[in-house]
N, C-alpha and C positions, 0 to 999 in steps of 0.2 A: 499267203500266211507266212510270216517270218519264222525263222528257225528258233524255237524255244528249247529248253532242256527236255521237255516232253517229246517234242518232234524228233530230237536227236536220239532219244531212247527208243522211240517207235521205229525210226529209220534202222537202227542196229537190229532190232527184233525182226523187222521185215526182211533184212538181208539174211538172217539166220533161217527164217521161214522159207524164203525162196530157195536157199541152198538145200534145205531139207525136202521141200515138196516139188521143186522144179530143177532137178539135178541136170547138170551138163556132163558131157563126156570128159570135160577137163575142169580143173579147179577154176572158180570164178573169184576175182578180186575186184572190189569196187572202191573207187576213190572219188571224193569231191575235191576238185582242184580248180585253180585259175587256168583256163584253157590257153594253150599256146596260140600265138597270132594266126598260125596256119589252120587252126581248128575253130576259130571264133564264130564262124557262121553256123556252127552246130551247138546244140545244148548238151550233147554228150556223144561219145563214140566208144567203139570196142576195138581193142587190139588183140589179135590172135597170135599167141606164141605156141611153140611146140608142146608146152606143158600146161598152159593156163590161158584163160581169157582175162583181159584187164578192161574193166568198164570205167570210163572217166566221165564224170558229171560236172557240168559247169558250177563252180562254187558260188557264183553270183545268183543262181536261181533260188527263188523262194521255195518253200516246202512242197506245195502242190505241183508246180511244174517239174521239180526234181523227181517226184514220184512218177509222174507221167514219163519222163525221160528214162528213168530206171526201168520201167515196164518195157518200153520199146527196146532199150539196149539189152536187157536180160533175154528178150525174145531172140535176139541174134545168137546168144550162147546155146539155146536149146534147139535152134533151127539149123544148126550145122554151119554157122558162119565160118567162112574160110579165111577172111581177112585179105588185105592187099588189093582188093578189087575196087575200082572206081565206078563200077557199073551199078547204078541205083536200082535198076530192075532186078538184077541178080541178087543184090543185098536185101531188097525189099519185095521179094516175090511172094508166091502163094505159101511156101513153107514158113516164111517169116510172118505172114498175115495170120496163119493158123497158130503160130507160137505166141503172137501178141494176144490173141483171143484167150489162149490157155493161161498166160501170165495175168491178164486182167481178171479172169475168173478166180484165179488163186488169190489175187489181191483183194477181191471183194469178199472172199471167205476169211481173210486174215483178221 
């Protein structure tokens, strides 16, 4: 599904809903951007700074894949993602899997 005005409005409401119902220990910022060449193999990623998490979602994604990516990236923020690791198992372990389930359940209630 392409991005419509209604999709953009729903996206903003969903971000507010996630911030309210799925709080992280740090502030979470979400941006849809054209991903840099070094990140093009991903649909999104999280950067962990000392004060906040920054979620970047590929701007070329249509609405539904962007939502799926947001769910997976938001899960990192509530699973205690430390950032800087290239270890897929560490980044996508049991804690992250439980967090994905929690975020998906919240999305279904949205």
